[in-house]
VOTINU-523832 format. One record per atom (N, C-alpha, C, O, CB): residue number from 1; residue in three letters; atom name; x, y, z. Coordinates in steps of 0.1 Angstrom, whole numbers, plus 2048, in hexadecimal, padded with zeros to 3 digits. Glycine has a CB too. Layout:
N
NODE   k   r  a   x   y   z
NODE NUM ALA CA   X   Y   Z
...
% end
This chain:
88
NODE   k   r  a   x   y   z
NODE   1 UNK  N 42B 9C6 E74
NODE   1 UNK CA 422 9C1 E79
NODE   1 UNK  C 425 9BD E88
NODE   1 UNK  O 431 9BB E8C
NODE   1 UNK CB 41F 9B8 E70
NODE   2 UNK  N 41C 9BC E8F
NODE   2 UNK CA 41C 9B8 E9E
NODE   2 UNK  C 41D 9AA EA3
NODE   2 UNK  O 415 9A2 E9E
NODE   2 UNK CB 411 9BC EA3
NODE   3 UNK  N 426 9A6 EAC
NODE   3 UNK CA 423 997 EB1
NODE   3 UNK  C 429 99C EBD
NODE   3 UNK  O 431 9A5 EC0
NODE   3 UNK CB 42A 988 EA9
NODE   4 UNK  N 421 992 EC5
NODE   4 UNK CA 426 991 ED5
NODE   4 UNK  C 432 98C ED6
NODE   4 UNK  O 439 992 EDE
NODE   4 UNK CB 41F 989 EDD
NODE   5 UNK  N 437 981 ECF
NODE   5 UNK CA 445 97E ECF
NODE   5 UNK  C 44F 989 ECB
NODE   5 UNK  O 459 98A ED3
NODE   5 UNK CB 447 973 EC5
NODE   6 UNK  N 44E 991 EC1
NODE   6 UNK CA 454 99D EBE
NODE   6 UNK  C 456 9A6 ECB
NODE   6 UNK  O 461 9AB ECD
NODE   6 UNK CB 44B 9A3 EB4
NODE   7 UNK  N 44A 9A8 ED2
NODE   7 UNK CA 448 9B3 EDA
NODE   7 UNK  C 451 9AB EE5
NODE   7 UNK  O 45A 9B2 EE9
NODE   7 UNK CB 436 9B9 EDE
NODE   8 UNK  N 451 99E EEB
NODE   8 UNK CA 45A 999 EF4
NODE   8 UNK  C 468 999 EF2
NODE   8 UNK  O 470 998 EFB
NODE   8 UNK CB 456 98E EF8
NODE   9 UNK  N 46C 99A EE6
NODE   9 UNK CA 47A 999 EE2
NODE   9 UNK  C 47D 9A8 EE5
NODE   9 UNK  O 487 9AB EEC
NODE   9 UNK CB 47D 994 ED2
NODE  10 UNK  N 476 9B0 EE1
NODE  10 UNK CA 47B 9C1 EE2
NODE  10 UNK  C 47D 9C6 EF0
NODE  10 UNK  O 485 9CE EF4
NODE  10 UNK CB 470 9CC EDA
NODE  11 UNK  N 473 9BF EF7
NODE  11 UNK CA 473 9C5 F07
NODE  11 UNK  C 47A 9B9 F11
NODE  11 UNK  O 47A 9B9 F1D
NODE  11 UNK CB 461 9C8 F0D
NODE  12 UNK  N 480 9AF F0A
NODE  12 UNK CA 489 9A5 F12
NODE  12 UNK  C 483 99E F1D
NODE  12 UNK  O 488 99C F28
NODE  12 UNK CB 494 9AB F19
NODE  13 UNK  N 477 99A F1A
NODE  13 UNK CA 46E 98F F24
NODE  13 UNK  C 468 986 F1B
NODE  13 UNK  O 465 987 F0F
NODE  13 UNK CB 462 995 F2C
NODE  14 UNK  N 467 97A F24
NODE  14 UNK CA 461 96E F1D
NODE  14 UNK  C 451 971 F19
NODE  14 UNK  O 44B 97B F1D
NODE  14 UNK CB 463 961 F26
NODE  15 UNK  N 44D 967 F11
NODE  15 UNK CA 43E 969 F0C
NODE  15 UNK  C 435 968 F1A
NODE  15 UNK  O 42D 970 F1E
NODE  15 UNK CB 439 95C F00
NODE  16 UNK  N 43A 95C F21
NODE  16 UNK CA 430 958 F2D
NODE  16 UNK  C 42F 964 F36
NODE  16 UNK  O 424 969 F3A
NODE  16 UNK CB 436 94C F37
NODE  17 UNK  N 43E 96A F39
NODE  17 UNK CA 43E 976 F42
NODE  17 UNK  C 435 982 F3D
NODE  17 UNK  O 42C 988 F44
NODE  17 UNK CB 44B 97A F43
NODE  18 UNK  N 438 984 F31
NODE  18 UNK CA 42C 990 F2B
NODE  18 UNK  C 422 98D F2F
NODE  18 UNK  O 41C 995 F36
NODE  18 UNK CB 42A 993 F1C
NODE  19 UNK  N 41B 981 F2C
NODE  19 UNK CA 40C 980 F2D
NODE  19 UNK  C 409 97F F3B
NODE  19 UNK  O 3FE 984 F3D
NODE  19 UNK CB 406 973 F26
NODE  20 UNK  N 40F 97A F45
NODE  20 UNK CA 40B 97C F52
NODE  20 UNK  C 40E 98B F57
NODE  20 UNK  O 409 98E F61
NODE  20 UNK CB 413 972 F5A
NODE  21 UNK  N 416 993 F51
NODE  21 UNK CA 416 9A0 F56
NODE  21 UNK  C 40B 9A9 F51
NODE  21 UNK  O 407 9B2 F58
NODE  21 UNK CB 422 9A5 F54
NODE  22 UNK  N 405 9A5 F42
NODE  22 UNK CA 3FD 9AA F3D
NODE  22 UNK  C 3F2 9A9 F43
NODE  22 UNK  O 3EB 9B3 F45
NODE  22 UNK CB 3FC 9A8 F33
NODE  23 UNK  N 3EC 99C F49
NODE  23 UNK CA 3E2 997 F4F
NODE  23 UNK  C 3E0 99C F5D
NODE  23 UNK  O 3D5 99C F62
NODE  23 UNK CB 3E2 98B F4E
NODE  24 UNK  N 3EA 99F F63
NODE  24 UNK CA 3E8 9A4 F73
NODE  24 UNK  C 3E7 9B1 F71
NODE  24 UNK  O 3E2 9B7 F7A
NODE  24 UNK CB 3F4 9A1 F80
NODE  25 UNK  N 3ED 9BA F64
NODE  25 UNK CA 3EC 9C6 F65
NODE  25 UNK  C 3DB 9CD F61
NODE  25 UNK  O 3D3 9D5 F67
NODE  25 UNK CB 3F8 9CB F5D
NODE  26 UNK  N 3DB 9C6 F55
NODE  26 UNK CA 3CC 9CC F51
NODE  26 UNK  C 3C2 9C2 F52
NODE  26 UNK  O 3B8 9C6 F4C
NODE  26 UNK CB 3CB 9D1 F42
NODE  27 UNK  N 3C2 9B7 F58
NODE  27 UNK CA 3B7 9AD F5B
NODE  27 UNK  C 3B2 9A7 F4C
NODE  27 UNK  O 3A6 9A4 F4B
NODE  27 UNK CB 3AA 9B4 F64
NODE  28 UNK  N 3B9 9A6 F43
NODE  28 UNK CA 3B5 99D F36
NODE  28 UNK  C 3C0 998 F30
NODE  28 UNK  O 3CA 99F F33
NODE  28 UNK CB 3AD 9A5 F2C
NODE  29 UNK  N 3C1 98F F2A
NODE  29 UNK CA 3C9 989 F22
NODE  29 UNK  C 3CF 993 F1A
NODE  29 UNK  O 3CA 99E F18
NODE  29 UNK CB 3C3 97F F1C
NODE  30 UNK  N 3DB 990 F14
NODE  30 UNK CA 3E1 998 F07
NODE  30 UNK  C 3D9 995 EFC
NODE  30 UNK  O 3D4 99E EF6
NODE  30 UNK CB 3F0 996 F04
NODE  31 UNK  N 3D7 989 EF9
NODE  31 UNK CA 3D1 987 EEE
NODE  31 UNK  C 3BF 98C EED
NODE  31 UNK  O 3BA 992 EE3
NODE  31 UNK CB 3D3 979 EEB
NODE  32 UNK  N 3B9 988 EF8
NODE  32 UNK CA 3AC 98F EFA
NODE  32 UNK  C 3AC 99E EF8
NODE  32 UNK  O 3A2 9A3 EF3
NODE  32 UNK CB 3A8 98B F07
NODE  33 UNK  N 3B4 9A5 EFC
NODE  33 UNK CA 3B6 9B3 EFA
NODE  33 UNK  C 3B9 9B7 EEF
NODE  33 UNK  O 3B3 9C1 EEB
NODE  33 UNK CB 3BE 9B8 F00
NODE  34 UNK  N 3C3 9B2 EE5
NODE  34 UNK CA 3C5 9B2 ED8
NODE  34 UNK  C 3B9 9AF ED0
NODE  34 UNK  O 3B6 9B9 EC8
NODE  34 UNK CB 3CE 9AA ED5
NODE  35 UNK  N 3B2 9A4 ED0
NODE  35 UNK CA 3A5 9A3 ECC
NODE  35 UNK  C 39B 9AB ECC
NODE  35 UNK  O 394 9AD EC2
NODE  35 UNK CB 3A2 99B ED1
NODE  36 UNK  N 39B 9B2 EDA
NODE  36 UNK CA 38F 9BC EDB
NODE  36 UNK  C 391 9C8 ED3
NODE  36 UNK  O 388 9CD ECD
NODE  36 UNK CB 38C 9C0 EEA
NODE  37 UNK  N 39E 9CE ED2
NODE  37 UNK CA 3A4 9D7 ECB
NODE  37 UNK  C 3A1 9D7 EBD
NODE  37 UNK  O 39B 9E0 EB7
NODE  37 UNK CB 3B0 9D7 ECD
NODE  38 UNK  N 3A6 9CA EB7
NODE  38 UNK CA 3A4 9C6 EA9
NODE  38 UNK  C 394 9C7 EA6
NODE  38 UNK  O 391 9CC E9B
NODE  38 UNK CB 3AA 9B7 EA7
NODE  39 UNK  N 38C 9C3 EAD
NODE  39 UNK CA 37E 9C2 EAE
NODE  39 UNK  C 377 9D1 EAE
NODE  39 UNK  O 36C 9D4 EA7
NODE  39 UNK CB 37A 9BB EBA
NODE  40 UNK  N 37E 9DB EB7
NODE  40 UNK CA 37A 9E9 EB7
NODE  40 UNK  C 37E 9F0 EAC
NODE  40 UNK  O 378 9FA EA9
NODE  40 UNK CB 37F 9EF EC1
NODE  41 UNK  N 38A 9EB EA3
NODE  41 UNK CA 38C 9F2 E97
NODE  41 UNK  C 385 9EE E8C
NODE  41 UNK  O 383 9F5 E81
NODE  41 UNK CB 398 9F2 E94
NODE  42 UNK  N 381 9E2 E8D
NODE  42 UNK CA 378 9DF E81
NODE  42 UNK  C 36B 9E4 E83
NODE  42 UNK  O 365 9E5 E79
NODE  42 UNK CB 376 9D1 E7F
NODE  43 UNK  N 364 9E8 E8E
NODE  43 UNK CA 35A 9EE E90
NODE  43 UNK  C 35B 9FC E8A
NODE  43 UNK  O 352 A02 E85
NODE  43 UNK CB 358 9ED E9D
NODE  44 UNK  N 364 A00 E8D
NODE  44 UNK CA 368 A0F E87
NODE  44 UNK  C 368 A0F E77
NODE  44 UNK  O 362 A17 E71
NODE  44 UNK CB 378 A14 E8D
NODE  45 UNK  N 36F A04 E71
NODE  45 UNK CA 36F A05 E63
NODE  45 UNK  C 361 9FF E5B
NODE  45 UNK  O 35C A02 E51
NODE  45 UNK CB 37B 9FD E5E
NODE  46 UNK  N 35C 9F5 E68
NODE  46 UNK CA 34B 9F5 E5D
NODE  46 UNK  C 344 A01 E5F
NODE  46 UNK  O 33D A05 E56
NODE  46 UNK CB 33D 9E9 E62
NODE  47 UNK  N 345 A08 E69
NODE  47 UNK CA 33E A13 E69
NODE  47 UNK  C 340 A22 E63
NODE  47 UNK  O 338 A2C E62
NODE  47 UNK CB 33C A13 E73
NODE  48 UNK  N 34C A1E E60
NODE  48 UNK CA 351 A2C E59
NODE  48 UNK  C 357 A2B E4B
NODE  48 UNK  O 35C A35 E45
NODE  48 UNK CB 35B A34 E62
NODE  49 UNK  N 356 A1C E46
NODE  49 UNK CA 35C A1C E38
NODE  49 UNK  C 351 A11 E30
NODE  49 UNK  O 348 A0D E36
NODE  49 UNK CB 36D A16 E37
NODE  50 UNK  N 354 A0F E24
NODE  50 UNK CA 34E A04 E1C
NODE  50 UNK  C 357 9FA E1A
NODE  50 UNK  O 353 9F1 E12
NODE  50 UNK CB 34A A08 E10
NODE  51 UNK  N 362 9F8 E20
NODE  51 UNK CA 36B 9EB E1E
NODE  51 UNK  C 361 9DF E1F
NODE  51 UNK  O 357 9DD E26
NODE  51 UNK CB 378 9EB E2B
NODE  52 UNK  N 368 9D6 E17
NODE  52 UNK CA 361 9C6 E1A
NODE  52 UNK  C 363 9C1 E25
NODE  52 UNK  O 36E 9C3 E2B
NODE  52 UNK CB 365 9BB E10
NODE  53 UNK  N 35A 9B9 E2A
NODE  53 UNK CA 35F 9B1 E39
NODE  53 UNK  C 36D 9AC E36
NODE  53 UNK  O 377 9AE E3E
NODE  53 UNK CB 354 9A1 E3E
NODE  54 UNK  N 36F 9A4 E2C
NODE  54 UNK CA 37C 9A0 E2A
NODE  54 UNK  C 388 9A9 E2B
NODE  54 UNK  O 393 9A4 E2F
NODE  54 UNK CB 37C 99B E20
NODE  55 UNK  N 387 9B5 E25
NODE  55 UNK CA 391 9BD E27
NODE  55 UNK  C 392 9C5 E35
NODE  55 UNK  O 39D 9CB E39
NODE  55 UNK CB 390 9C6 E1D
NODE  56 UNK  N 388 9C5 E3B
NODE  56 UNK CA 388 9CB E49
NODE  56 UNK  C 38C 9BE E51
NODE  56 UNK  O 393 9C1 E5B
NODE  56 UNK CB 37A 9D1 E4F
NODE  57 UNK  N 38B 9B1 E4F
NODE  57 UNK CA 390 9A5 E57
NODE  57 UNK  C 3A0 9A6 E55
NODE  57 UNK  O 3A7 9A6 E5F
NODE  57 UNK CB 389 994 E50
NODE  58 UNK  N 3A6 9A8 E4A
NODE  58 UNK CA 3B4 9A8 E46
NODE  58 UNK  C 3B8 9B8 E4E
NODE  58 UNK  O 3C0 9B8 E57
NODE  58 UNK CB 3B7 9A8 E31
NODE  59 UNK  N 3B4 9C0 E4C
NODE  59 UNK CA 3B8 9CF E51
NODE  59 UNK  C 3B7 9CD E60
NODE  59 UNK  O 3BF 9D3 E67
NODE  59 UNK CB 3AD 9DB E4C
NODE  60 UNK  N 3B0 9C5 E65
NODE  60 UNK CA 3B2 9C3 E77
NODE  60 UNK  C 3B6 9B8 E7B
NODE  60 UNK  O 3B5 9B2 E86
NODE  60 UNK CB 3A5 9C4 E80
NODE  61 UNK  N 3C0 9B5 E6E
NODE  61 UNK CA 3CB 9A9 E77
NODE  61 UNK  C 3C6 99B E77
NODE  61 UNK  O 3CC 994 E7E
NODE  61 UNK CB 3CD 9AB E88
NODE  62 UNK  N 3BD 996 E72
NODE  62 UNK CA 3B4 98C E70
NODE  62 UNK  C 3B9 986 E63
NODE  62 UNK  O 3B9 98B E58
NODE  62 UNK CB 3A5 991 E6F
NODE  63 UNK  N 3BF 978 E66
NODE  63 UNK CA 3C6 972 E57
NODE  63 UNK  C 3BA 969 E52
NODE  63 UNK  O 3BE 961 E4A
NODE  63 UNK CB 3D6 968 E57
NODE  64 UNK  N 3AE 969 E56
NODE  64 UNK CA 3A4 961 E50
NODE  64 UNK  C 397 968 E53
NODE  64 UNK  O 394 96B E5F
NODE  64 UNK CB 3A4 953 E55
NODE  65 UNK  N 38E 96B E48
NODE  65 UNK CA 384 972 E4D
NODE  65 UNK  C 377 969 E51
NODE  65 UNK  O 36D 96F E54
NODE  65 UNK CB 380 97B E43
NODE  66 UNK  N 378 95C E52
NODE  66 UNK CA 36F 956 E5B
NODE  66 UNK  C 371 957 E68
NODE  66 UNK  O 368 95B E6F
NODE  66 UNK CB 36F 94A E59
NODE  67 UNK  N 37E 955 E6C
NODE  67 UNK CA 381 958 E7B
NODE  67 UNK  C 37D 966 E7F
NODE  67 UNK  O 377 967 E8A
NODE  67 UNK CB 390 958 E7E
NODE  68 UNK  N 37E 96D E78
NODE  68 UNK CA 37C 97E E7B
NODE  68 UNK  C 36C 97D E7E
NODE  68 UNK  O 367 981 E88
NODE  68 UNK CB 381 98A E6C
NODE  69 UNK  N 364 978 E74
NODE  69 UNK CA 356 97B E73
NODE  69 UNK  C 350 970 E7F
NODE  69 UNK  O 344 972 E83
NODE  69 UNK CB 350 978 E62
NODE  70 UNK  N 356 966 E84
NODE  70 UNK CA 353 961 E91
NODE  70 UNK  C 356 966 E9B
NODE  70 UNK  O 34E 966 EA4
NODE  70 UNK CB 357 957 E92
NODE  71 UNK  N 361 96C E9B
NODE  71 UNK CA 367 976 EA7
NODE  71 UNK  C 360 982 EA9
NODE  71 UNK  O 35F 985 EB4
NODE  71 UNK CB 375 97A EA4
NODE  72 UNK  N 35B 98B E9E
NODE  72 UNK CA 354 994 E9F
NODE  72 UNK  C 345 992 EA5
NODE  72 UNK  O 340 99B EAD
NODE  72 UNK CB 355 998 E94
NODE  73 UNK  N 33F 986 EA0
NODE  73 UNK CA 334 984 EA6
NODE  73 UNK  C 333 983 EB4
NODE  73 UNK  O 32B 98B EBB
NODE  73 UNK CB 330 97B EA0
NODE  74 UNK  N 33B 979 EBA
NODE  74 UNK CA 33D 978 EC6
NODE  74 UNK  C 340 97F ECE
NODE  74 UNK  O 33E 97E EDA
NODE  74 UNK CB 341 972 EC8
NODE  75 UNK  N 348 98C EC8
NODE  75 UNK CA 34A 998 ED3
NODE  75 UNK  C 33F 9A0 ED1
NODE  75 UNK  O 33A 9A4 EDB
NODE  75 UNK CB 358 9A2 ED3
NODE  76 UNK  N 33B 9A3 EC6
NODE  76 UNK CA 330 9B0 EC3
NODE  76 UNK  C 321 9AA EC6
NODE  76 UNK  O 319 9B2 ECC
NODE  76 UNK CB 32F 9B5 EB2
NODE  77 UNK  N 31F 99E EC3
NODE  77 UNK CA 312 998 EC3
NODE  77 UNK  C 30A 999 EB7
NODE  77 UNK  O 2FF 995 EB7
NODE  77 UNK CB 30A 99F ECD
NODE  78 UNK  N 310 99F EAB
NODE  78 UNK CA 309 9A1 EA0
NODE  78 UNK  C 315 99B E94
NODE  78 UNK  O 320 998 E98
NODE  78 UNK CB 305 9B1 E9F
NODE  79 UNK  N 311 99A E88
NODE  79 UNK CA 31B 999 E7D
NODE  79 UNK  C 321 9A4 E79
NODE  79 UNK  O 31A 9AF E7A
NODE  79 UNK CB 315 993 E72
NODE  80 UNK  N 32C 9A5 E74
NODE  80 UNK CA 332 9B1 E6D
NODE  80 UNK  C 327 9BB E67
NODE  80 UNK  O 324 9C6 E6C
NODE  80 UNK CB 33C 9AD E61
NODE  81 UNK  N 322 9B4 E5C
NODE  81 UNK CA 317 9BA E53
NODE  81 UNK  C 30C 9BE E5B
NODE  81 UNK  O 306 9C8 E57
NODE  81 UNK CB 311 9B1 E48
NODE  82 UNK  N 307 9B8 E66
NODE  82 UNK CA 2FC 9BB E6C
NODE  82 UNK  C 301 9CA E74
NODE  82 UNK  O 2FA 9D5 E73
NODE  82 UNK CB 2F7 9AF E76
NODE  83 UNK  N 30C 9C9 E79
NODE  83 UNK CA 313 9D6 E83
NODE  83 UNK  C 311 9DF E77
NODE  83 UNK  O 30B 9E9 E78
NODE  83 UNK CB 325 9D5 E8B
NODE  84 UNK  N 318 9DC E6B
NODE  84 UNK CA 31B 9E8 E60
NODE  84 UNK  C 308 9EF E5D
NODE  84 UNK  O 303 9FA E5C
NODE  84 UNK CB 325 9DF E4D
NODE  85 UNK  N 303 9E6 E5C
NODE  85 UNK CA 2F4 9E9 E58
NODE  85 UNK  C 2EC 9F1 E62
NODE  85 UNK  O 2E4 9F9 E5F
NODE  85 UNK CB 2EC 9DB E57
NODE  86 UNK  N 2EE 9ED E70
NODE  86 UNK CA 2EC 9F6 E7B
NODE  86 UNK  C 2F1 A03 E7C
NODE  86 UNK  O 2EA A0C E7F
NODE  86 UNK CB 2EF 9F0 E86
NODE  87 UNK  N 300 A05 E7B
NODE  87 UNK CA 306 A14 E7C
NODE  87 UNK  C 302 A1C E6E
NODE  87 UNK  O 305 A28 E6E
NODE  87 UNK CB 317 A15 E7D
NODE  88 UNK  N 2FC A17 E63
NODE  88 UNK CA 2FB A1F E58
NODE  88 UNK  C 2EC A25 E59
NODE  88 UNK  O 2E8 A2D E50
NODE  88 UNK CB 2FF A17 E4A
% end
């Protein structure tokens, strides 16, 4: 399981320093980047599998289905089910 704290420990820098480095290098926050990648993976799963939204939420690292659904709609502009229906 991935965690920012584990990454910081592995590379030997503080959490704050990692966040500053990431933002200056990539122009996005680390959390924003991770969330974007999780949503991209969710889109892939919605388009290519019949997994439930709940299963996809957990597969993408969200611990709460409701949080996933809100984040997905905010990021993509439609609900996960609307996205799946458009892609099928």
